[in-house]
Short mmCIF file of the C-alpha atoms (twelve columns), coordinates in Angstrom:
data_MODEL
# 
_entry.id   MODEL 
# 
loop_
_atom_site.group_PDB 
_atom_site.id 
_atom_site.type_symbol 
_atom_site.label_atom_id 
_atom_site.label_alt_id 
_atom_site.label_comp_id 
_atom_site.label_asym_id 
_atom_site.label_seq_id 
_atom_site.Cartn_x 
_atom_site.Cartn_y 
_atom_site.Cartn_z 
_atom_site.pdbx_PDB_model_num 
ATOM 1   C CA . MET A 1   96.439  38.333 72.709 1 
ATOM 2   C CA . PRO A 2   97.251  34.715 73.673 1 
ATOM 3   C CA . VAL A 3   97.988  32.172 70.969 1 
ATOM 4   C CA . ARG A 4   95.258  29.543 70.788 1 
ATOM 5   C CA . ALA A 5   96.821  26.123 70.218 1 
ATOM 6   C CA . LEU A 6   94.925  22.876 69.683 1 
ATOM 7   C CA . LEU A 7   96.699  19.661 70.694 1 
ATOM 8   C CA . ILE A 8   95.289  16.609 68.892 1 
ATOM 9   C CA . ASP A 9   96.763  13.676 70.785 1 
ATOM 10  C CA . ASP A 10  95.365  10.752 72.785 1 
ATOM 11  C CA . ASP A 11  97.944  11.332 75.539 1 
ATOM 12  C CA . THR A 12  96.062  13.154 78.316 1 
ATOM 13  C CA . ARG A 13  99.152  13.516 80.512 1 
ATOM 14  C CA . LEU A 14  101.024 15.239 77.689 1 
ATOM 15  C CA . ALA A 15  98.102  17.616 77.231 1 
ATOM 16  C CA . GLU A 16  98.188  18.545 80.902 1 
ATOM 17  C CA . LEU A 17  101.971 19.023 80.819 1 
ATOM 18  C CA . LEU A 18  101.903 21.279 77.770 1 
ATOM 19  C CA . ALA A 19  98.934  23.293 78.980 1 
ATOM 20  C CA . GLY A 20  100.673 23.992 82.277 1 
ATOM 21  C CA . TYR A 21  103.980 24.966 80.702 1 
ATOM 22  C CA . LEU A 22  102.660 27.039 77.788 1 
ATOM 23  C CA . ALA A 23  100.006 29.057 79.640 1 
ATOM 24  C CA . PRO A 24  102.515 31.463 81.299 1 
ATOM 25  C CA . HIS A 25  103.994 32.038 77.825 1 
ATOM 26  C CA . ASP A 26  100.672 33.272 76.381 1 
ATOM 27  C CA . VAL A 27  99.813  30.020 74.629 1 
ATOM 28  C CA . VAL A 28  96.434  28.587 75.624 1 
ATOM 29  C CA . VAL A 29  96.171  24.866 74.870 1 
ATOM 30  C CA . ALA A 30  92.892  23.146 74.052 1 
ATOM 31  C CA . HIS A 31  92.929  19.349 73.831 1 
ATOM 32  C CA . ALA A 32  91.225  16.942 71.449 1 
ATOM 33  C CA . ALA A 33  91.810  13.307 72.360 1 
ATOM 34  C CA . ASP A 34  91.240  11.935 68.845 1 
ATOM 35  C CA . GLY A 35  91.299  13.022 65.226 1 
ATOM 36  C CA . ALA A 36  87.554  13.396 64.740 1 
ATOM 37  C CA . ARG A 37  87.242  15.750 67.722 1 
ATOM 38  C CA . GLY A 38  90.256  17.667 66.496 1 
ATOM 39  C CA . LEU A 39  88.734  18.235 63.066 1 
ATOM 40  C CA . ARG A 40  85.511  19.445 64.635 1 
ATOM 41  C CA . ALA A 41  87.426  21.836 66.892 1 
ATOM 42  C CA . VAL A 42  89.290  23.356 63.941 1 
ATOM 43  C CA . ALA A 43  86.064  23.669 61.956 1 
ATOM 44  C CA . ALA A 44  84.485  25.551 64.870 1 
ATOM 45  C CA . GLY A 45  87.191  28.225 64.539 1 
ATOM 46  C CA . GLY A 46  89.333  30.081 67.047 1 
ATOM 47  C CA . VAL A 47  92.465  27.955 66.529 1 
ATOM 48  C CA . ASP A 48  95.759  29.695 65.691 1 
ATOM 49  C CA . ILE A 49  97.923  26.584 65.427 1 
ATOM 50  C CA . VAL A 50  97.487  22.804 65.654 1 
ATOM 51  C CA . VAL A 51  99.925  20.393 67.327 1 
ATOM 52  C CA . LEU A 52  99.120  17.004 65.836 1 
ATOM 53  C CA . ASP A 53  100.371 13.561 66.884 1 
ATOM 54  C CA . VAL A 54  100.949 11.012 64.119 1 
ATOM 55  C CA . MET A 55  100.259 7.874  66.173 1 
ATOM 56  C CA . MET A 56  96.632  7.844  67.325 1 
ATOM 57  C CA . PRO A 57  93.894  5.196  67.337 1 
ATOM 58  C CA . GLY A 58  91.183  5.566  64.721 1 
ATOM 59  C CA . LEU A 59  92.168  8.414  62.438 1 
ATOM 60  C CA . ASP A 60  95.928  8.723  62.630 1 
ATOM 61  C CA . GLY A 61  97.674  12.071 62.406 1 
ATOM 62  C CA . LEU A 62  98.421  11.847 58.673 1 
ATOM 63  C CA . ASP A 63  94.756  11.125 57.904 1 
ATOM 64  C CA . VAL A 64  93.744  14.055 60.096 1 
ATOM 65  C CA . LEU A 65  96.226  16.339 58.334 1 
ATOM 66  C CA . ARG A 66  94.977  15.241 54.932 1 
ATOM 67  C CA . ARG A 67  91.384  16.097 55.877 1 
ATOM 68  C CA . LEU A 68  92.439  19.243 57.681 1 
ATOM 69  C CA . ARG A 69  94.134  20.625 54.585 1 
ATOM 70  C CA . GLN A 70  90.868  20.221 52.696 1 
ATOM 71  C CA . GLN A 71  89.137  22.661 55.034 1 
ATOM 72  C CA . SER A 72  91.774  24.921 56.570 1 
ATOM 73  C CA . ALA A 73  95.210  26.506 56.150 1 
ATOM 74  C CA . VAL A 74  95.806  26.639 59.923 1 
ATOM 75  C CA . PRO A 75  99.503  26.013 60.720 1 
ATOM 76  C CA . VAL A 76  100.301 22.476 61.881 1 
ATOM 77  C CA . VAL A 77  103.237 21.136 63.887 1 
ATOM 78  C CA . MET A 78  103.436 17.345 63.677 1 
ATOM 79  C CA . LEU A 79  104.622 15.133 66.539 1 
ATOM 80  C CA . THR A 80  106.459 12.089 65.193 1 
ATOM 81  C CA . ALA A 81  108.269 9.057  66.588 1 
ATOM 82  C CA . ARG A 82  111.956 9.795  67.061 1 
ATOM 83  C CA . GLY A 83  113.966 8.976  63.940 1 
ATOM 84  C CA . ASP A 84  110.925 8.162  61.783 1 
ATOM 85  C CA . GLU A 85  111.830 10.144 58.655 1 
ATOM 86  C CA . THR A 86  108.954 8.657  56.651 1 
ATOM 87  C CA . ASP A 87  106.321 10.293 58.858 1 
ATOM 88  C CA . ARG A 88  108.158 13.615 58.694 1 
ATOM 89  C CA . VAL A 89  108.451 13.574 54.913 1 
ATOM 90  C CA . VAL A 90  104.854 12.510 54.337 1 
ATOM 91  C CA . GLY A 91  103.632 15.101 56.838 1 
ATOM 92  C CA . LEU A 92  105.503 17.892 55.067 1 
ATOM 93  C CA . GLU A 93  104.193 16.713 51.705 1 
ATOM 94  C CA . LEU A 94  100.629 16.804 53.034 1 
ATOM 95  C CA . GLY A 95  101.062 20.391 54.225 1 
ATOM 96  C CA . ALA A 96  102.513 20.298 57.742 1 
ATOM 97  C CA . ASP A 97  104.474 23.428 58.635 1 
ATOM 98  C CA . ASP A 98  106.983 21.771 60.969 1 
ATOM 99  C CA . TYR A 99  107.591 18.589 62.924 1 
ATOM 100 C CA . LEU A 100 108.926 17.671 66.325 1 
ATOM 101 C CA . ALA A 101 110.113 14.242 67.468 1 
ATOM 102 C CA . LYS A 102 108.750 12.667 70.628 1 
ATOM 103 C CA . PRO A 103 109.363 12.776 73.539 1 
ATOM 104 C CA . VAL A 104 108.184 16.377 73.416 1 
ATOM 105 C CA . TYR A 105 110.097 18.996 75.373 1 
ATOM 106 C CA . PRO A 106 107.710 21.891 76.111 1 
ATOM 107 C CA . ARG A 107 110.387 24.555 75.720 1 
ATOM 108 C CA . GLU A 108 111.298 23.316 72.237 1 
ATOM 109 C CA . LEU A 109 107.630 23.071 71.250 1 
ATOM 110 C CA . LEU A 110 107.114 26.672 72.352 1 
ATOM 111 C CA . ALA A 111 110.030 27.758 70.150 1 
ATOM 112 C CA . ARG A 112 108.618 25.825 67.191 1 
ATOM 113 C CA . ILE A 113 105.158 27.334 67.659 1 
ATOM 114 C CA . ARG A 114 106.579 30.846 67.741 1 
ATOM 115 C CA . ALA A 115 108.771 30.189 64.690 1 
ATOM 116 C CA . VAL A 116 105.883 28.808 62.634 1 
ATOM 117 C CA . LEU A 117 103.565 31.668 63.559 1 
ATOM 118 C CA . ARG A 118 106.245 34.232 62.659 1 
ATOM 119 C CA . ARG A 119 106.735 32.509 59.341 1 
ATOM 120 C CA . VAL A 120 103.083 32.411 58.314 1 
ATOM 121 C CA . ALA A 121 101.994 35.756 59.775 1 
ATOM 122 C CA . PRO A 122 101.149 38.268 57.042 1 
ATOM 123 C CA . ARG A 123 103.288 41.379 57.027 1 
ATOM 124 C CA . ALA A 124 101.624 44.530 55.787 1 
ATOM 125 C CA . ALA A 125 104.884 45.907 54.429 1 
ATOM 126 C CA . GLU A 126 105.293 43.054 51.957 1 
ATOM 127 C CA . ARG A 127 104.561 44.032 48.364 1 
ATOM 128 C CA . ARG A 128 103.058 41.935 45.613 1 
ATOM 129 C CA . LEU A 129 105.463 39.888 43.532 1 
ATOM 130 C CA . VAL A 130 104.893 39.693 39.786 1 
ATOM 131 C CA . VAL A 131 106.775 37.255 37.548 1 
ATOM 132 C CA . GLY A 132 105.316 37.238 34.052 1 
ATOM 133 C CA . ASP A 133 101.620 36.410 34.460 1 
ATOM 134 C CA . LEU A 134 102.215 34.990 37.949 1 
ATOM 135 C CA . GLU A 135 101.121 37.336 40.742 1 
ATOM 136 C CA . ILE A 136 101.782 36.661 44.432 1 
ATOM 137 C CA . ASP A 137 100.281 38.565 47.347 1 
ATOM 138 C CA . PRO A 138 102.388 37.689 50.443 1 
ATOM 139 C CA . THR A 139 100.034 39.597 52.752 1 
ATOM 140 C CA . ALA A 140 96.988  37.577 51.708 1 
ATOM 141 C CA . ARG A 141 99.144  34.468 51.114 1 
ATOM 142 C CA . ALA A 142 97.531  34.115 47.710 1 
ATOM 143 C CA . ALA A 143 98.910  33.439 44.239 1 
ATOM 144 C CA . ARG A 144 97.352  33.370 40.810 1 
ATOM 145 C CA . ILE A 145 98.253  32.946 37.173 1 
ATOM 146 C CA . GLY A 146 96.014  35.204 35.145 1 
ATOM 147 C CA . GLU A 147 92.535  34.557 36.504 1 
ATOM 148 C CA . ARG A 148 93.434  31.134 37.932 1 
ATOM 149 C CA . THR A 149 93.969  31.058 41.691 1 
ATOM 150 C CA . LEU A 150 96.580  28.532 42.805 1 
ATOM 151 C CA . SER A 151 95.700  26.134 45.617 1 
ATOM 152 C CA . LEU A 152 98.968  25.853 47.535 1 
ATOM 153 C CA . THR A 153 99.968  24.386 50.864 1 
ATOM 154 C CA . ALA A 154 101.743 26.706 53.310 1 
ATOM 155 C CA . LEU A 155 105.100 25.178 52.392 1 
ATOM 156 C CA . GLU A 156 104.475 25.397 48.648 1 
ATOM 157 C CA . PHE A 157 103.529 29.061 49.013 1 
ATOM 158 C CA . ASP A 158 106.709 29.824 50.971 1 
ATOM 159 C CA . LEU A 159 108.817 28.042 48.336 1 
ATOM 160 C CA . LEU A 160 107.096 29.984 45.567 1 
ATOM 161 C CA . VAL A 161 107.715 33.320 47.303 1 
ATOM 162 C CA . ALA A 162 111.393 32.442 47.799 1 
ATOM 163 C CA . LEU A 163 111.735 31.579 44.109 1 
ATOM 164 C CA . ALA A 164 109.790 34.648 42.939 1 
ATOM 165 C CA . GLU A 165 111.989 36.942 45.010 1 
ATOM 166 C CA . ARG A 166 114.943 35.479 43.102 1 
ATOM 167 C CA . ALA A 167 113.242 35.064 39.708 1 
ATOM 168 C CA . GLY A 168 115.707 34.455 36.886 1 
ATOM 169 C CA . ARG A 169 118.420 33.270 39.282 1 
ATOM 170 C CA . VAL A 170 119.332 29.690 40.138 1 
ATOM 171 C CA . VAL A 171 118.554 28.899 43.773 1 
ATOM 172 C CA . PRO A 172 120.411 25.874 45.246 1 
ATOM 173 C CA . ARG A 173 118.294 23.268 47.028 1 
ATOM 174 C CA . ASP A 174 119.572 24.017 50.512 1 
ATOM 175 C CA . ALA A 175 119.391 27.782 49.937 1 
ATOM 176 C CA . LEU A 176 115.795 27.457 48.728 1 
ATOM 177 C CA . TRP A 177 114.786 25.575 51.880 1 
ATOM 178 C CA . GLN A 178 116.453 28.263 53.993 1 
ATOM 179 C CA . ALA A 179 114.901 31.102 51.972 1 
ATOM 180 C CA . ALA A 180 111.458 29.590 52.476 1 
ATOM 181 C CA . GLY A 181 111.978 29.912 56.247 1 
ATOM 182 C CA . ARG A 182 112.441 26.173 56.839 1 
ATOM 183 C CA . GLY A 183 116.057 26.206 57.913 1 
ATOM 184 C CA . ASP A 184 115.152 24.739 61.302 1 
ATOM 185 C CA . THR A 185 113.651 21.668 59.591 1 
ATOM 186 C CA . VAL A 186 116.230 19.116 58.422 1 
ATOM 187 C CA . VAL A 187 115.217 17.172 55.300 1 
ATOM 188 C CA . ASN A 188 117.074 15.436 52.495 1 
ATOM 189 C CA . GLU A 189 117.349 16.604 48.882 1 
ATOM 190 C CA . ARG A 190 114.661 14.180 47.758 1 
ATOM 191 C CA . THR A 191 112.131 15.885 50.023 1 
ATOM 192 C CA . VAL A 192 112.889 19.275 48.467 1 
ATOM 193 C CA . ASP A 193 112.562 17.752 44.980 1 
ATOM 194 C CA . VAL A 194 109.153 16.308 45.844 1 
ATOM 195 C CA . HIS A 195 107.781 19.644 47.054 1 
ATOM 196 C CA . VAL A 196 109.161 21.469 44.030 1 
ATOM 197 C CA . SER A 197 107.557 18.816 41.804 1 
ATOM 198 C CA . HIS A 198 104.177 19.425 43.464 1 
ATOM 199 C CA . LEU A 199 104.598 23.175 43.077 1 
ATOM 200 C CA . ARG A 200 105.575 22.784 39.423 1 
ATOM 201 C CA . ALA A 201 102.406 20.784 38.746 1 
ATOM 202 C CA . LYS A 202 100.245 23.455 40.359 1 
ATOM 203 C CA . LEU A 203 101.937 26.107 38.231 1 
ATOM 204 C CA . GLY A 204 100.783 24.117 35.214 1 
ATOM 205 C CA . ASP A 205 104.235 22.997 34.079 1 
ATOM 206 C CA . ASP A 206 104.806 19.846 32.071 1 
ATOM 207 C CA . ALA A 207 106.875 17.427 34.163 1 
ATOM 208 C CA . LYS A 208 109.228 16.615 31.254 1 
ATOM 209 C CA . ASP A 209 109.554 20.133 29.875 1 
ATOM 210 C CA . PRO A 210 108.749 22.710 32.594 1 
ATOM 211 C CA . ALA A 211 108.293 26.253 31.355 1 
ATOM 212 C CA . ARG A 212 108.086 28.234 34.601 1 
ATOM 213 C CA . LEU A 213 110.015 26.327 37.246 1 
ATOM 214 C CA . LYS A 214 113.114 24.633 35.890 1 
ATOM 215 C CA . THR A 215 115.583 22.272 37.525 1 
ATOM 216 C CA . ILE A 216 119.190 23.096 36.742 1 
ATOM 217 C CA . ARG A 217 120.986 19.788 37.144 1 
ATOM 218 C CA . GLY A 218 123.627 19.894 39.853 1 
ATOM 219 C CA . ALA A 219 122.750 23.500 40.741 1 
ATOM 220 C CA . GLY A 220 119.176 23.990 41.901 1 
ATOM 221 C CA . TYR A 221 115.973 25.613 40.639 1 
ATOM 222 C CA . VAL A 222 115.045 28.772 38.770 1 
ATOM 223 C CA . LEU A 223 111.672 30.477 38.346 1 
ATOM 224 C CA . VAL A 224 111.704 31.810 34.776 1 
ATOM 225 C CA . ARG A 225 110.917 35.516 34.451 1 
ATOM 226 C CA . ASP A 226 109.080 35.188 31.139 1 
ATOM 227 C CA . PRO A 227 107.900 31.630 30.439 1 
ATOM 228 C CA . GLY A 228 106.636 32.743 27.020 1 
# 
């Protein structure tokens, strides 16, 4: 079955280029020329992945992503200006699954789309992970503590799974990013710290004295087996 991709970008020529290149590779591209149309298209359903430009008139890409994450967990690849690390970091913090610098090369975009979809696709063989009262269902991409369901971004969920699979062991920053399936996305240590901080807050940890997800200075992070 073809992958249904939605390009949200005001560049009509880029839309035509990507549609022509991706179609023979089983990726059907629909085009929304602005953020409002893009949000409506996602809400209507039938979208497997969104390719979202940051620089657009009206609602910019970061505003669209922020609203999108309030209504959908659909994977998102951001298109950013070359070398603009701020947009990349903010996009990842808001829940983007990957980013790609402009100018866009269709072959690289195709590889990114495939990588993201492989990463987020549920695998029936995956078993539930239980760490104390934390329970993670990788197939349903759901996590809960007791009766409380955690509201996690795609990246936060992948980080949590990577930590839970290594519960009780210290995971270095760079190894954690790799284990979460983000090795093809280059970020600095501060970016990893920010995402771990967000995850820690959603786990209910105190920022000054975390019980579940601890930072081991100079080493990395550890998800505690029994937070007590």
